[in-house]
N, C-alpha and C positions, 0 to 999 in steps of 0.2 A: 353525543357524537364527538365532541370539540374536549371533553374530558379524555375519552380514548386515545387520540390523538397526542394529548400534552402525555398522556402515560407511556405512548410510542416513542416519542421524541426523548422525555427524561431518561429513557435506558442507558443513553449515550454516557461512554464511560471517562472520567475525569483522572484517570492515575497513571495516563499516559505520560511515561517519560523517555521513551526510546527514539531515535533520530530515525524519520522513516523517509525515504526516497523512494519516489517512482520515476520511473520514465515514460511516455506517454505520446499516444497520437490524440489529437483533439477527437476525432469522431470514433475511435477505436470503440467498437460496444464492450470489450473485455477490459480495457482501461478505466473505462464510465463505473464498470462493474465491480471494479477494486477499488476504486477509489469511493464509493457508494458504501463499503466495507469497512474502509479506514475512517470515513466519515462516522459511521453510526458507533464505531466505538470510539469517536472522540478525538481522533489522530488529527495533528496539526501535521500533513507533510511535506517535505520539499519535493515539487511535480518539477520533472525535465520534458518538456514539450519538444519533442523531437522531431516533428514533423516538416518534413523536407531538407534537413540538417544532417547531411553525409559525417559528418566528423562527429556530432553528439550520437549519433547511432553507433561509431566506431567506438568512442569513450564506453557506451553503452556496453557493448559485446566485451570489450575485455573486461570490465567489471564484471560480466552476467558467465563468466567463461564459456564466451562464444555465442551465444544464444543472443538471438536476431531479433527474437518476436517483441511484442510487446502488449500486456505492460512487462517491463521486469522492476523488482522491485525489492528493497534493502532495508532490512533493519538494522539499525548498530552497524552499519556498513557489512553485515552478513547476509550474502545473496538468499534470497528465500524463492525466486523466481517468479511464474508468472501469476495472474487472476486463479486459476485453479489451483495453482499450489498454496496462495492465501488463503482460499477458503480452504481448501484440504486441513488448514492446521489450524483454523478456527473449527471445524468440525471435528478434530481431534483433541479438541481441549486447550492447543499449546498457544494458540495466540497471543491470547491475553495476558498470559507470563511474558513472553516476549516484548510484550509492549509495556509493559511496568516496569522492565528491568533498563536503567539509566544507560546513557552510552558510556563507556569507559575511554579514557582517552588514549 
């Protein structure tokens, strides 16, 4: 049993070079789900918790083309979208490639 769990957690990728940012609310189930996938992929992301912070929510919406729902996710400063968008990228086999691209200046 322990060896099965060890193999499960060893699947985390170490090739992540992208800068990943995520705007969240602490208790949002979609935020938790998105962060879980990022964790699974081995991503060290910058999290902006915007619970009750109107100014932070406005900044997020400006970056996210007016979208005000959480989470909002950015990879190398490119707006990816929310949780479903992140999982769709993964299902389409496009997420790993984006995560492996280093941020350009």
